C-alpha positions as CSV (number, residue, x, y, z in Angstrom):
1,M,73.6,-72.5,118.9
2,T,76.4,-73.9,121.7
3,S,76.6,-76.7,123.8
4,S,77.4,-76.7,127.6
5,L,79.7,-79.2,129.9
6,P,76.7,-81.7,131.0
7,D,76.4,-81.8,134.4
8,T,78.4,-84.9,135.7
9,G,81.2,-85.5,138.2
10,T,83.3,-83.3,135.9
11,S,82.7,-79.6,137.1
12,R,84.2,-76.5,135.3
13,D,86.3,-75.9,138.2
14,S,87.9,-79.3,137.7
15,L,88.6,-79.1,134.1
16,P,92.4,-78.4,134.0
17,S,93.0,-81.2,136.5
18,T,90.6,-83.1,133.8
19,A,92.5,-82.2,130.8
20,A,95.8,-83.3,132.5
21,S,94.5,-86.8,133.4
22,L,93.2,-87.0,129.7
23,A,96.6,-85.7,127.9
24,H,97.1,-89.6,126.6
25,V,93.4,-89.4,124.6
26,R,93.3,-88.6,121.0
27,W,89.6,-87.8,119.9
28,I,88.4,-88.6,116.6
29,A,85.0,-86.4,116.1
30,G,83.2,-84.9,113.7
31,G,80.2,-85.8,111.1
32,T,78.6,-89.3,110.1
33,G,79.8,-91.1,107.3
34,S,83.2,-88.8,107.4
35,G,85.4,-92.2,108.1
36,K,86.0,-91.7,111.8
37,S,85.9,-95.5,112.7
38,T,88.3,-96.3,109.4
39,L,90.4,-93.8,110.4
40,A,90.5,-95.2,114.3
41,R,91.1,-98.7,113.3
42,L,94.0,-97.8,110.6
43,L,95.6,-95.9,113.7
44,A,94.9,-98.6,116.2
45,A,96.6,-101.4,114.0
46,R,99.1,-99.3,112.9
47,H,100.3,-97.8,116.5
48,G,98.9,-101.1,118.4
49,L,96.6,-98.8,120.6
50,P,93.5,-99.3,122.2
51,V,90.4,-97.4,120.7
52,Y,87.1,-96.5,122.8
53,D,83.9,-97.0,120.6
54,G,81.3,-94.1,121.8
55,D,78.7,-95.6,119.5
56,L,79.3,-98.6,121.5
57,A,78.8,-97.1,124.9
58,E,76.0,-95.0,124.0
59,H,73.7,-98.1,124.9
60,R,75.4,-98.4,128.2
61,W,74.4,-94.6,128.7
62,L,71.0,-95.1,128.0
63,T,70.7,-97.3,130.6
64,L,72.2,-94.7,133.2
65,C,71.1,-91.4,132.2
66,T,68.8,-89.5,134.4
67,P,65.6,-87.5,133.1
68,E,67.3,-84.8,135.9
69,Q,70.5,-84.8,134.5
70,H,70.5,-86.2,130.6
71,P,66.7,-84.7,129.6
72,Y,67.3,-85.3,126.3
73,L,69.2,-88.6,126.2
74,S,66.0,-90.0,128.8
75,A,63.6,-88.4,126.4
76,L,65.0,-91.0,123.4
77,R,65.5,-94.3,125.8
78,D,61.8,-95.2,125.3
79,L,61.0,-94.1,121.5
80,P,60.6,-97.0,119.0
81,P,63.2,-96.9,116.1
82,G,62.7,-93.8,114.0
83,A,60.2,-91.8,116.3
84,M,62.9,-89.0,117.3
85,W,61.9,-87.8,113.5
86,D,58.1,-87.9,113.4
87,G,56.7,-84.2,113.4
88,R,60.3,-82.4,113.5
89,T,62.1,-80.5,111.2
90,A,65.9,-81.2,110.9
91,D,66.5,-78.1,113.0
92,E,64.3,-79.6,115.5
93,V,66.0,-82.9,115.8
94,L,69.3,-80.9,115.6
95,R,67.8,-79.2,119.0
96,A,66.9,-82.4,120.6
97,M,70.0,-84.4,120.0
98,P,71.5,-84.8,123.6
99,S,74.9,-84.4,122.2
100,M,73.9,-80.7,121.2
101,N,73.2,-80.1,124.6
102,G,76.6,-81.2,126.6
103,E,74.6,-84.6,127.7
104,M,76.7,-87.0,126.1
105,L,80.7,-86.1,127.1
106,G,80.2,-86.4,130.5
107,F,79.9,-90.3,130.0
108,V,83.1,-90.4,127.9
109,V,85.1,-88.4,130.3
110,D,84.1,-90.7,133.2
111,D,84.8,-93.6,131.0
112,L,88.1,-92.8,129.9
113,L,89.1,-91.6,133.8
114,A,88.3,-95.5,134.7
115,M,90.7,-96.7,132.1
116,P,94.4,-97.0,132.4
117,T,97.1,-93.7,131.3
118,D,100.2,-95.7,130.4
119,R,99.2,-95.5,126.9
120,I,97.4,-93.3,124.5
121,V,93.6,-93.9,123.7
122,L,92.1,-92.9,120.3
123,V,88.5,-92.2,121.3
124,D,85.9,-92.7,117.8
125,Y,82.9,-90.8,118.7
126,F,80.5,-88.8,116.6
127,G,78.8,-86.7,119.5
128,I,81.3,-84.4,120.7
129,L,81.3,-80.5,120.0
130,P,84.5,-78.7,119.6
131,A,83.2,-76.2,122.3
132,D,82.5,-79.0,125.0
133,L,86.0,-80.9,123.9
134,A,88.4,-77.9,123.8
135,P,88.3,-77.4,127.9
136,L,89.6,-81.0,128.1
137,L,92.5,-80.7,125.4
138,S,96.1,-80.0,127.0
139,R,96.8,-79.4,123.4
140,P,94.7,-78.5,120.1
141,G,96.4,-81.2,118.3
142,Q,94.9,-83.8,120.4
143,A,91.5,-83.6,118.3
144,V,90.5,-84.0,114.9
145,F,86.8,-83.4,113.5
146,L,86.4,-85.0,110.0
147,L,83.5,-83.5,107.9
148,P,82.5,-85.3,104.5
149,P,80.9,-83.3,101.7
150,A,76.8,-83.9,101.3
151,E,77.6,-86.2,98.3
152,F,79.9,-88.4,99.7
153,R,77.8,-88.6,102.9
154,R,74.8,-89.3,100.9
155,D,76.4,-92.3,99.3
156,V,78.0,-93.5,102.2
157,L,74.7,-93.3,104.1
158,R,72.9,-95.2,101.3
159,A,75.1,-98.1,101.2
160,R,75.0,-98.3,104.6
161,Y,71.3,-98.3,104.9
162,A,70.6,-100.6,101.9
163,D,70.1,-103.2,103.7
164,P,66.2,-103.4,104.7
165,Q,66.6,-104.9,107.8
166,R,69.4,-102.4,108.9
167,A,67.1,-99.9,108.0
168,R,64.0,-100.9,110.0
169,A,66.6,-101.2,113.4
170,T,67.5,-98.0,112.5
171,W,64.2,-96.0,111.1
172,G,61.6,-98.3,111.7
173,G,58.7,-98.4,109.4
174,R,59.1,-95.0,108.2
175,D,60.0,-94.5,104.5
176,P,63.8,-95.3,104.0
177,S,64.2,-92.4,101.4
178,A,62.2,-90.1,103.3
179,V,64.3,-90.7,106.6
180,L,67.2,-90.5,104.8
181,A,66.3,-86.8,103.7
182,E,65.5,-85.7,107.1
183,R,68.5,-87.2,108.4
184,L,71.1,-85.6,105.6
185,A,69.6,-82.4,106.4
186,R,70.3,-82.7,110.4
187,D,73.6,-83.8,109.6
188,A,74.6,-80.9,107.6
189,L,73.4,-78.4,110.1
190,W,75.3,-80.5,112.9
191,D,78.7,-80.4,110.4
192,A,78.0,-76.3,110.3
193,E,77.9,-76.3,114.0
194,V,81.3,-78.4,114.5
195,R,82.9,-76.4,111.6
196,A,82.1,-72.9,113.5
197,Q,83.1,-73.9,116.6
198,A,86.3,-75.9,115.6
199,V,87.3,-72.5,114.2
200,G,86.3,-70.2,117.4
201,H,88.5,-73.2,119.5
202,R,91.6,-73.4,117.2
203,L,91.1,-77.2,116.1
204,D,91.3,-79.0,113.4
205,V,88.5,-79.7,110.7
206,L,89.4,-82.4,108.0
207,T,87.1,-82.7,104.7
208,V,86.9,-86.5,103.8
209,D,85.7,-87.0,100.4
210,G,87.4,-90.6,99.5
211,A,89.9,-88.4,97.2
212,T,92.5,-89.2,99.9
213,P,93.4,-92.4,100.6
214,A,92.5,-93.6,103.8
215,A,96.1,-94.9,104.4
216,D,97.3,-91.3,103.7
217,L,94.8,-89.9,105.9
218,A,96.0,-91.9,108.4
219,E,99.5,-90.8,108.3
220,R,98.7,-87.2,108.4
221,V,96.5,-87.8,111.6
222,A,99.2,-89.4,113.1
223,A,101.5,-86.8,112.7
224,R,98.9,-84.7,114.0
225,F,98.1,-86.9,117.4
226,G,102.3,-87.2,117.9
227,L,102.0,-90.7,117.4
228,G,105.2,-92.8,116.7
229,P,107.0,-96.2,117.8
230,G,106.4,-96.3,121.5
231,A,103.3,-94.6,121.5
């Protein structure tokens, strides 16, 4: 399965110029529970860089999306928590994800183009696929995709949703253990898609399993990103 660039102000004809305009951006993407936000925070603190939080920005995109241009995102707008999982297999949930259908990246690009370009910006966001991102890169070293082993993600998500209030806010009144199993199955499919696309576009994939200290991982990614004094 592949996705396509969303129908926004960023057209395919404008991709080369858009890539040049985003040459200062470094992208941290991949799978859930892989430590993207931790890595972004470490790099930001070490190098004095701003972080663009895609998860936070999603709330605003829900107010901007339209059924014509963003049918999958619009379909989620009025759903109660957890409803996207009702009566669907993990594969069906994956295929209905806005990010699998190229609907999210246009919002990210528009936001980044509106930001100052005089310093490096770190993007911390789950919903970006390699096939969509590759045309927006001036060089492969601008992006890294983090993916966790299944057991590592399971433990991370179990801890994340151990708080009943947080679980209800995300999944409604559904059985948390049942939804978690569906979520893990969906995320495994997403990871497989990310890995396959990253290989095809020669983009970096790092496996994050907790064996490498976060500080060491940050140092490795900083070198990949070309970060240093004055970045």
